[in-house]
VOBA-1610 file (N, C-alpha, C; in pm, whole numbers, padded with zeros to 5 digits, always signed):
BEGIN
Met+00718+01189-03352Met+00704+01259-03475Met+00628+01352-03393Met+00668+01435-03466Met+00666+01585-03447Met+00492+01706-03513Ile+00394+01758-03459Ile+00282+01800-03480Ile+00307+01952-03512Gly+00309+02037-03578Gly+00376+02189-03552Gly+00532+02131-03493Gln+00463+02218-03347Gln+00590+02284-03230Gln+00581+02126-03173Tyr+00468+01986-03098Tyr+00457+01953-03044Tyr+00417+01810-03037Pro+00499+01731-03016Pro+00560+01647-02941Pro+00398+01524-03008Leu+00406+01372-03078Leu+00266+01341-03102Leu+00224+01294-03009Thr+00272+01146-02928Thr+00246+01129-02762Thr+00264+01209-02739Trp+00269+01393-02652Trp+00247+01439-02628Trp+00097+01529-02558Val+00001+01512-02781Val-00068+01552-02788Val-00189+01494-02703Ile-00129+01416-02744Ile-00217+01299-02787Ile-00276+01252-02595Asn-00125+01261-02507Asn-00206+01318-02401Asn-00262+01352-02363Asp-00284+01456-02366Asp-00370+01559-02363Asp-00484+01551-02417Ile-00524+01458-02498Ile-00615+01382-02544Ile-00692+01290-02412Phe-00574+01273-02432Phe-00614+01159-02311Phe-00657+01239-02161Ala-00646+01261-02151Ala-00614+01359-02036Ala-00809+01440-02038Ile-00819+01447-02118Ile-00994+01506-02136Ile-01051+01444-02153Ile-01088+01293-02201Ile-01144+01206-02180Ile-01194+01209-02039Leu-01040+01210-01960Leu-01076+01060-01884Leu-01134+01199-01753Phe-01119+01304-01728Phe-01130+01389-01620Phe-01294+01431-01710Phe-01356+01427-01855Phe-01450+01444-01844Phe-01557+01303-01825Met-01442+01144-01838Met-01529+01081-01735Met-01617+01096-01588Cys-01534+01186-01579Cys-01506+01175-01413Cys-01579+01278-01402Leu-01666+01411-01486Leu-01717+01479-01473Leu-01846+01403-01497Phe-01889+01344-01588Phe-02044+01280-01605Phe-02077+01183-01451His-01995+01189-01388His-01974+01025-01346His-02051+01150-01237Ala-01942+01266-01201Ala-02024+01375-01060Ala-02114+01443-01103Leu-02215+01489-01234Leu-02275+01488-01246Leu-02417+01393-01246Arg-02404+01291-01180Arg-02507+01166-01186Arg-02543+01160-01053Gln-02452+01278-00989Gln-02471+01230-00799Gln-02618+01304-00721Lys-02592+01249-00568Lys-02725+01347-00580Lys-02697+01442-00541Asn-02530+01450-00533Asn-02464+01552-00428Asn-02384+01594-00505Tyr-02463+01627-00687Tyr-02309+01654-00810Tyr-02288+01788-00737Gln-02330+01901-00693Gln-02269+02040-00661Gln-02144+02056-00605Asn-02143+01973-00525Asn-02021+01882-00435Asn-01835+01833-00537Lys-01953+01723-00581Lys-01844+01545-00653Lys-01738+01679-00759Val-01917+01714-00799Val-01822+01838-00903Val-01695+01917-00904Phe-01690+02000-00767Phe-01633+02098-00746Phe-01524+02068-00632Glu-01567+01900-00640Glu-01449+01846-00563Glu-01316+01828-00676Leu-01385+01806-00819Leu-01274+01785-00886Leu-01229+01841-00966Ile-01284+01932-00967Ile-01222+02058-01027Ile-01176+02195-00919Met-01225+02114-00815Met-01027+02222-00699Met-00971+02145-00660Phe-00915+02023-00634Phe-00810+01934-00674Phe-00733+01988-00799Val-00781+02053-00884Val-00692+02051-01018Val-00606+02185-01012Phe-00731+02294-00918Phe-00693+02399-00860Phe-00560+02417-00759Gly-00606+02287-00643Gly-00502+02268-00510Gly-00359+02228-00572Ala-00369+02104-00720Ala-00232+02034-00724Ala-00197+02174-00817Ala-00219+02242-00901Ala-00153+02361-00968Ala-00043+02393-00892Ile-00170+02482-00742Ile-00064+02575-00675Ile+00055+02433-00631Phe+00010+02310-00602Phe+00165+02266-00525Phe+00280+02259-00712Glu+00222+02195-00797Glu+00296+02217-00856Glu+00386+02328-00895His+00365+02450-00851His+00403+02519-00878His+00579+02616-00849Val+00428+02493-00698Val+00581+02556-00598Val+00648+02435-00624Gly+00651+02360-00632Gly+00813+02282-00697Gly+00903+02323-00806Val+00759+02361-00888Val+00898+02441-01059Val+00968+02525-01030Phe+00924+02691-00879Phe+00936+02782-00904Phe+01046+02810-00747Ile+00945+02714-00690Ile+01000+02833-00486Ile+01105+02648-00473Thr+01087+02541-00437Thr+01179+02433-00432Thr+01266+02420-00565His+01216+02429-00640His+01280+02431-00805His+01371+02254-00856Thr+01333+02126-00739Thr+01330+01993-00794Thr+01282+01962-00891Tyr+01167+01980-01017Tyr+01168+01983-01113Tyr+01113+02122-01212Ser+01062+02081-01346Ser+00993+02118-01472Ser+00963+02096-01532Tyr+00884+02141-01646Tyr+00782+02087-01746Tyr+00787+02157-01829Asp+00860+02016-01961Asp+00835+02136-02043Asp+00668+02217-02116Gln+00779+02339-02231Gln+00623+02393-02241Gln+00557+02366-02353His+00610+02299-02466His+00569+02213-02538His+00416+02174-02587Arg+00359+02162-02543Arg+00240+02128-02486Arg+00132+02235-02580Leu-00007+02118-02627Leu-00087+02255-02690Leu-00178+02302-02535Met-00210+02256-02400Met-00290+02330-02268Met-00148+02329-02230Met-00222+02468-02084Met-00063+02468-01988Met-00196+02587-01899Ala-00165+02532-01769Ala-00178+02598-01659Ala-00107+02654-01597Gly+00009+02774-01652Gly+00050+02851-01595Gly+00202+02746-01670Ala+00257+02725-01543Ala+00421+02641-01628Ala+00352+02494-01631Ile+00240+02447-01594Ile+00214+02310-01553Ile+00079+02270-01679Pro+00134+02182-01761Pro+00040+02136-01832Pro-00040+02096-01805Leu-00205+02103-01847Leu-00323+02084-01806Leu-00380+01923-01740Ala-00291+01867-01932Ala-00235+01750-01843Ala-00286+01665-01788Thr-00134+01740-01705Thr-00094+01648-01560Thr-00154+01687-01467Leu-00248+01827-01458Leu-00324+01828-01396Leu-00465+01747-01378Leu-00541+01708-01515Leu-00638+01622-01489Leu-00693+01494-01488Ile-00571+01453-01494Ile-00535+01278-01512Ile-00499+01250-01355Glu-00412+01416-01288Glu-00400+01296-01143Glu-00580+01384-01065Ala-00628+01448-01105Ala-00747+01503-01026Ala-00871+01392-01091Ala-00880+01346-01193Ala-00913+01121-01230Ala-00837+01067-01166Ile-00774+01055-01144Ile-00699+00902-01015Ile-00764+00946-00838Val-00773+01038-00797Val-00805+01084-00712Val-00980+01092-00693Tyr-01023+01122-00843Tyr-01135+01082-00862Tyr-01210+00985-00817Ser-01124+00853-00907Ser-01205+00779-00880Ser-01155+00652-00732Ser-01045+00745-00697Ser-01005+00691-00612Ser-01049+00700-00417Thr-01104+00820-00490Thr-01222+00806-00366Thr-01309+00744-00412Val-01379+00776-00493Val-01537+00633-00543Val-01464+00602-00464Leu-01359+00419-00489Leu-01357+00347-00469Leu-01361+00323-00259Phe-01317+00441-00228Phe-01297+00440-00057Phe-01375+00445-00020Glu-01460+00527-00078Glu-01648+00501-00030Glu-01688+00341+00040Tyr-01605+00297-00087Tyr-01679+00112-00052Tyr-01613+00076-00004Leu-01474+00085+00030Leu-01408+00057+00131Leu-01435+00072+00295Asn-01525+00170+00263Asn-01624+00158+00460Asn-01493+00170+00603Met-01424+00244+00540Met-01301+00302+00622Met-01411+00437+00684Lys-01270+00502+00804Lys-01339+00562+00933Lys-01254+00711+00780Pro-01335+00810+00782Pro-01179+00923+00726Pro-01067+00941+00722Trp-01032+00949+00806Trp-00873+00990+00840Trp-00810+00891+00770Met-00827+00798+00804Met-00781+00698+00695Met-00762+00718+00563Ser-00817+00811+00470Ser-00848+00821+00347Ser-00649+00854+00291Ile-00597+00906+00385Ile-00437+01034+00417Ile-00358+00874+00321Trp-00400+00779+00410Trp-00331+00694+00336Trp-00394+00600+00252Val-00510+00611+00261Val-00561+00520+00172Val-00486+00494+00033Val-00638+00610+00034Val-00678+00748-00109Val-00537+00747-00141Gly-00387+00766-00038Gly-00295+00798-00109Gly-00200+00695-00214Phe-00230+00621-00142Phe-00200+00455-00148Phe-00290+00466-00306Leu-00348+00408-00331Leu-00405+00367-00492Leu-00425+00512-00557Ser-00322+00633-00486Ser-00358+00675-00637Ser-00199+00630-00703Val-00124+00703-00595Val+00029+00674-00597Val+00108+00534-00639Phe-00003+00434-00641Phe+00050+00289-00740Phe-00025+00346-00869Gln-00114+00434-00955Gln-00132+00483-01095Gln-00020+00555-01148Asp-00039+00613-01042Asp+00217+00695-01098Asp+00330+00638-01079Phe+00302+00465-01023Phe+00439+00388-01027Phe+00460+00325-01197Ser+00340+00341-01227Ser+00386+00259-01396Ser+00316+00455-01501Ile+00298+00546-01449Ile+00337+00678-01538Ile+00419+00733-01512Asp+00524+00793-01416Asp+00571+00863-01431Asp+00703+00791-01537Pro+00741+00648-01477Pro+00865+00574-01608Pro+00829+00668-01744Val+00689+00657-01763Val+00688+00649-01937Val+00647+00761-01901Tyr+00620+00870-01864Tyr+00571+00991-01912Tyr+00746+01116-01888Val+00828+01036-01797Val+00923+01093-01840Val+01105+01093-01938His+01045+00917-01912His+01129+00842-02067His+01059+00913-02179Asp+00969+00970-02203Asp+00845+00965-02323Asp+00936+01151-02375Thr+01046+01099-02434Thr+01093+01239-02413Thr+01087+01292-02662Tyr+01185+01411-02619Tyr+01177+01469-02743Tyr+01332+01578-02785Lys+01410+01602-02858Lys+01486+01709-02828Lys+01430+01816-02895Phe+01416+01959-02804Phe+01454+02091-02819Phe+01558+02152-02847Asn+01600+02190-02953Asn+01700+02261-02944Asn+01842+02172-02896Gly+01865+02098-02951Gly+01944+01991-02952Gly+01947+01947-02833Val+01881+01965-02758Val+01829+01921-02542Val+01749+01836-02544Leu+01749+01727-02519Leu+01620+01635-02461Leu+01585+01638-02392Ser+01442+01665-02396Ser+01277+01684-02237Ser+01231+01587-02289Gly+01232+01522-02132Gly+01037+01461-02164Gly+00946+01603-02095Gln+00786+01437-02077Gln+00778+01529-02081Gln+00774+01662-01946Trp+00872+01542-01801Trp+00886+01666-01671Trp+01035+01617-01689Asn+01044+01743-01621Asn+01256+01722-01627Asn+01313+01727-01491Trp+01337+01646-01394Trp+01375+01698-01277Trp+01503+01736-01269Ala+01610+01777-01141Ala+01648+01975-01130Ala+01741+01918-01110Phe+01783+01759-01028Phe+01856+01671-00925Phe+01931+01544-01016Lys+01997+01540-01009Lys+02002+01406-01040Lys+02066+01301-00997Tyr+01987+01250-00927Tyr+01911+01072-00846Tyr+02029+00973-00903His+02101+00937-00850His+02186+00834-00829His+02062+00665-00749Asn+02019+00716-00702Asn+01883+00615-00644Asn+01738+00615-00613Ser+01716+00600-00779Ser+01613+00640-00816Ser+01523+00466-00845Phe+01393+00506-00831Phe+01258+00441-00935Phe+01204+00465-01048Phe+01323+00388-01136Phe+01334+00395-01264Phe+01366+00529-01284Gly+01391+00615-01256Gly+01490+00788-01288Gly+01392+00843-01200Ile+01303+00803-01130Ile+01175+00877-01058Ile+01192+00900-00925Pro+01271+00964-00860Pro+01321+01000-00711Pro+01207+00944-00634Tyr+01189+00893-00500Tyr+01105+00817-00388Tyr+01059+00861-00352Gln+01117+01047-00325Gln+01029+01107-00308Gln+00949+01203-00376Asn+00975+01156-00486Asn+00822+01220-00565Asn+00687+01111-00540Phe+00719+01039-00497Phe+00551+00940-00467Phe+00553+00942-00356Thr+00597+00956-00263Thr+00578+01035-00102Thr+00508+01128-00121Gly+00548+01257-00184Gly+00444+01345-00240Gly+00340+01340-00257Trp+00325+01270-00335Trp+00215+01229-00415Trp+00045+01175-00291Ile+00184+01071-00243Ile+00034+00984-00154Ile+00002+01142-00016Tyr+00076+01212-00010Tyr+00029+01321+00109Tyr-00071+01419+00053Met-00017+01442-00095Met-00129+01569-00153Met-00226+01494-00238Thr-00315+01404-00234Thr-00411+01329-00291Thr-00486+01307-00127Gly-00394+01245-00051Gly-00411+01192+00090Gly-00478+01320+00197Phe-00416+01398+00140Phe-00479+01467+00265Phe-00619+01604+00153Tyr-00602+01670+00052Tyr-00710+01657+00026Tyr-00809+01585+00055Val-00873+01528-00002Val-00961+01388+00039Val-00975+01436+00198Ala-00898+01424+00254Ala-00875+01417+00458Ala-01000+01587+00458Leu-00948+01699+00407Leu-00978+01781+00448Leu-01119+01839+00365Leu-01174+01752+00266Leu-01310+01721+00244Leu-01397+01616+00315Tyr-01286+01505+00359Tyr-01442+01499+00490Tyr-01406+01538+00601Leu-01333+01610+00677Leu-01313+01656+00787Leu-01368+01809+00725Gly-01417+01894+00631Gly-01535+02001+00601Gly-01642+01988+00669Tyr-01687+01861+00578Tyr-01845+01811+00580Tyr-01870+01735+00703Trp-01761+01711+00755Trp-01791+01625+00899Trp-01872+01747+01007Leu-01788+01866+01005Leu-01774+02020+01055Leu-01941+02081+01001Ala-01946+02089+00910Ala-02050+02146+00826Ala-02177+02085+00903Lys-02196+01933+00898Lys-02283+01789+00988Lys-02267+01795+01127Lys-02156+01854+01170Lys-02160+01888+01291Lys-02265+02024+01384Tyr-02221+02103+01267Tyr-02244+02255+01344Tyr-02367+02309+01275Ser-02417+02221+01161Ser-02528+02285+01092Ser-02529+02375+01006Lys-02346+02309+00910Lys-02369+02499+00849Lys-02362+02430+00714Arg-02479+02498+00696Arg-02531+02485+00487Arg-02469+02522+00357Trp-02332+02633+00444Trp-02236+02680+00372Trp-02149+02634+00369Leu-02119+02603+00480Leu-01958+02540+00466Leu-01960+02402+00408Gln-02081+02291+00375Gln-02123+02219+00320Gln-02095+02230+00141Thr-02081+02330+00074Thr-02124+02410-00004Thr-01975+02440-00086Ala-01893+02518+00072Ala-01789+02573+00084Ala-01647+02469+00099Thr-01667+02344+00119Thr-01566+02279+00096Thr-01479+02211+00074Pro-01507+02178-00045Pro-01464+02187-00186Pro-01328+02327-00208Phe-01383+02420-00156Phe-01331+02522-00187Phe-01230+02579-00118Leu-01271+02576-00012Leu-01157+02572+00171Leu-01066+02400+00048Ala-01078+02312+00079Ala-00999+02168+00017Ala-00883+02228-00086Gly-00984+02285-00147Gly-00853+02325-00294Gly-00771+02389-00225Leu-00820+02513-00162Leu-00746+02629-00143Leu-00644+02596+00076Leu-00658+02594+00088Leu-00594+02514+00229Leu-00479+02435+00167Leu-00495+02282+00089Leu-00390+02167+00053Leu-00287+02273+00049Ile-00231+02377+00029Ile-00107+02372-00005Ile-00067+02417+00140Ile-00054+02393+00270Ile-00071+02386+00449Ile+00043+02343+00436Pro-00070+02218+00410Pro-00013+02012+00518Pro+00061+02002+00457Leu+00109+02087+00282Leu+00179+02028+00177Leu+00311+02071+00215Leu+00337+02196+00272Leu+00413+02230+00244Leu+00486+02286+00433Val+00474+02188+00458Val+00436+02171+00651Val+00537+02039+00629Phe+00473+01958+00539Phe+00594+01777+00495Phe+00625+01846+00367Gly+00584+01927+00320Gly+00695+01960+00178Gly+00913+01927+00275Met+00921+02040+00378Met+01045+02040+00456Met+01100+01868+00477Phe+00951+01796+00530Phe+01014+01692+00554Phe+01068+01512+00396Leu+00978+01589+00377Leu+00942+01503+00248Leu+01050+01542+00112Ile+01041+01660+00108Ile+01162+01725-00055Ile+01283+01737+00007Asp+01351+01691-00063Asp+01516+01682+00020Asp+01621+01697-00139Gly+01589+01807-00201Gly+01745+01796-00293Gly+01866+01700-00340Asn+01864+01684-00208Asn+02029+01596-00156Asn+02012+01502-00083Ser+01879+01424-00228Ser+01854+01267-00150Ser+01890+01148-00142Lys+01876+01118-00043Lys+01978+00959-00031Lys+01893+00869+00019Leu+01908+00743-00086Leu+01846+00668-00072Leu+01781+00582+00061Ile+01791+00549+00167Ile+01772+00492+00242Ile+01596+00599+00365Pro+01740+00678+00335Pro+01558+00790+00367Pro+01456+00849+00281Glu+01538+00861+00147Glu+01383+00863+00107Glu+01263+00738+00044Leu+01364+00644+00023Leu+01291+00461+00041Leu+01220+00409+00120Thr+01215+00482+00295Thr+01173+00485+00354Thr+01046+00516+00431Lys+01091+00632+00425Lys+00945+00733+00414Lys+00849+00649+00300Leu+00892+00636+00176Leu+00772+00586+00067Leu+00718+00507+00139Val+00840+00420+00193Val+00772+00194+00259Val+00649+00253+00382Ile+00679+00318+00433Ile+00600+00373+00582Ile+00494+00420+00448Ala+00431+00546+00445Ala+00349+00539+00407Ala+00279+00489+00279Cys+00340+00378+00202Cys+00243+00301+00126Cys+00194+00099+00257Leu+00289+00161+00351Leu+00268+00047+00418Leu+00155+00059+00518Ile+00169+00182+00582Ile+00027+00205+00642Ile-00098+00186+00554Gly-00176+00279+00388Gly-00233+00210+00324Gly-00275+00054+00342Ile-00179-00004+00285Ile-00166-00137+00219Ile-00242-00207+00371Val-00166-00174+00493Val-00216-00219+00634Val-00360-00189+00647Leu-00448-00095+00628Leu-00563-00045+00653Leu-00681-00050+00591Met-00600-00118+00475Met-00635-00192+00394Met-00707-00331+00375Ile-00616-00428+00458Ile-00605-00575+00464Ile-00710-00580+00552Ile-00702-00442+00704Ile-00730-00523+00821Ile-00883-00450+00805Asn-00923-00383+00716Asn-01051-00318+00735Asn-01102-00383+00592Trp-01065-00507+00498Trp-01122-00544+00394Trp-01267-00629+00389Lys-01304-00680+00533Lys-01407-00753+00547Lys-01480-00633+00563Lys-01552-00480+00596Lys-01565-00405+00644Lys-01656-00363+00463Met-01626-00387+00351Met-01624-00338+00209Met-01717-00340+00241Lys-01802-00239+00130Lys-01977-00187+00134Lys-02022-00249-00085Pro-02100-00314-00087Pro-02163-00440-00186Pro-02046-00308-00276Ile-02045-00365-00461Ile-02019-00232-00522Ile-02143-00276-00667Asn-02162-00074-00663Asn-02313-00055-00769Asn-02229-00054-00899Ile-02163-00126-00983Ile-02119-00189-01096Ile-02156-00090-01190Lys-02241-00100-01260Lys-02327+00037-01268Lys-02354+00163-01285Gln-02332+00161-01149Gln-02313+00296-01129Gln-02246+00425-01108Asp-02078+00289-01073Asp-01986+00349-01047Asp-01915+00245-01085Lys-01842+00234-01204Lys-01736+00162-01285Lys-01663+00228-01327Ile-01664+00364-01287Ile-01512+00431-01343Ile-01410+00385-01229Ile-01466+00337-01119Ile-01315+00259-01009Ile-01267+00196-01039Phe-01346+00129-01203Phe-01210+00053-01247Phe-01199+00121-01379Thr-01247+00194-01437Thr-01248+00246-01645Thr-01122+00293-01587Ile-01135+00415-01542Ile-00994+00459-01475Ile-00881+00429-01482Pro-00840+00373-01362Pro-00710+00268-01374Pro-00666+00191-01531Leu-00810+00145-01554Leu-00709+00015-01682Leu-00726+00100-01749Leu-00740+00203-01781Leu-00744+00280-01912Leu-00670+00387-01877Leu-00605+00380-01774Leu-00434+00433-01727Leu-00350+00351-01807Gln-00408+00236-01693Gln-00263+00125-01722Gln-00215+00063-01870Leu-00321+00047-01939Leu-00339+00094-02097Leu-00290+00171-02198Tyr-00293+00290-02141Tyr-00302+00403-02231Tyr-00089+00380-02221Asn-00056+00356-02081Asn+00114+00374-01993Asn+00197+00240-02124Leu+00104+00100-02111Leu+00164+00023-02152Leu+00184+00013-02345Ile+00053+00064-02359Ile+00063+00124-02535Ile+00185+00186-02517Val+00214+00333-02458Val+00333+00401-02490Val+00449+00361-02426Gly+00456+00339-02334Gly+00574+00303-02321Gly+00635+00155-02389Phe+00561+00065-02427Phe+00601-00042-02504Phe+00627-00025-02661Gly+00498+00074-02672Gly+00507+00174-02879Gly+00670+00247-02866Leu+00692+00264-02747Leu+00832+00392-02788Leu+00898+00328-02792Gln+00954+00178-02690Gln+01049+00096-02641Gln+01112+00193-02598Ile+01022+00256-02469Ile+01079+00283-02291Ile+01190+00196-02259Lys+01243+00087-02246Lys+01294+00023-02167Lys+01254+00077-02029Gln+01331+00176-01986Gln+01315+00204-01790Gln+01139+00156-01710Ala+01085+00184-01875Ala+00933+00141-01832Ala+00875+00003-01784Tyr+00967-00075-01883Tyr+00976-00192-01898Tyr+00863-00301-01811Ile+01001-00272-01636Ile+00943-00343-01554Ile+00812-00255-01450Pro+00822-00151-01425Pro+00714-00095-01363Pro+00616-00133-01457Leu+00668-00159-01575Leu+00471-00137-01646Leu+00384-00310-01605Ile+00534-00345-01625Ile+00528-00519-01629Ile+00385-00535-01479Val+00488-00545-01355Val+00454-00571-01205Val+00367-00453-01247Cys+00285-00347-01244Cys+00217-00296-01178Cys+00116-00312-01283Thr+00085-00311-01428Thr+00019-00368-01454Thr-00086-00586-01382Ile+00022-00637-01438Ile-00052-00790-01349Ile-00077-00694-01168Ile-00042-00676-01095Ile-00051-00654-00975Ile-00242-00575-00952Glu-00248-00503-01086Glu-00365-00374-01068Glu-00458-00540-01062Ile-00494-00576-01259Ile-00601-00670-01348Ile-00585-00786-01212Cys-00492-00821-01076Cys-00538-00904-01012Cys-00616-00837-00858Tyr-00592-00702-00844Tyr-00698-00657-00739Tyr-00753-00627-00744Phe-00739-00561-00871Phe-00954-00502-00915Phe-01057-00597-01004Gly-00946-00640-01021Gly-01032-00830-01134Gly-01098-00877-00934Tyr-01018-00924-00840Tyr-01060-00927-00708Tyr-01186-00886-00611Leu-01140-00725-00684Leu-01234-00656-00628Leu-01376-00675-00657Tyr-01362-00712-00798Tyr-01525-00685-00874Tyr-01543-00772-00851Arg-01511-00917-00803Arg-01557-01072-00798Arg-01666-01054-00679Lys-01580-00984-00510Lys-01542-00949-00430Lys-01714-00865-00430Gly-01746-00786-00504Gly-01843-00674-00483Gly-01946-00729-00543Gln-01922-00834-00656Gln-02039-00857-00697Gln-02127-00993-00656Asn-02010-01064-00568Asn-02021-01126-00484Asn-02136-01151-00308Met-02169-00993-00293Met-02186-00933-00178Met-02291-00873-00224Lys-02373-00956-00089Lys-02568-00895-00106Lys-02589-00794-00054Pro-02635-00615-00112Pro-02664-00596-00078Pro-02700-00564+00048
//
């Protein structure tokens, strides 16, 4: 079904992305250091936009369909807003996990990529025909015979490091600002993180992105990155701080709303390629956040 020249589900996705982003924005505005939190959210959108444009115009690994209400250059704004919401809520959770800042690369990366495991199969296979050509919300330039339900494994590995590096740059900037008593650096850190994010991503991109992707090397890179995040979460599990559910319920609402949305779209449109990741990820997510909620509630402040 179309609304003018725009697919209905893509229009709904744009609206949903705005809602998620503003949920994070309102949460950020309620923090003591709200200026930094707001710009952390906004500058991830900026940094991710640069990275996505590199993927479209330089590495030519994928392209986004342009039949969207809101575009940021060649990238649907909804994609960037949803990515920012995922990273923001994952970062809030990471603070409660009480780990060392350098661990954020893999832990925030894993928390973020887990959402992607069910998002991507739905969005890529949510297709419409334009001028006789079938197109998804985005399309891969290469034909991957060995993939995660139509998504190349390198996509998830790149997502881990994009989110992880951004948060790590934030921690590094704030640490330097405190160490050398530089108030200007404290303020400038989100801007610098958004601008500098592309540097480690391009360096790692040579290792992570390969147009002639092969199953074993790409799957190995992804598994190693995920395992590092999982192991770090397990060995630091007892260090978790009590969760203020009332103040930081965004930890739960963002991922669970995303999962619910994916389930509705995936099963509503009968996207069979997404059934398995949707069911598996939903079960794992409910169990994890349910256990996390109970553990947080039972801990004394």
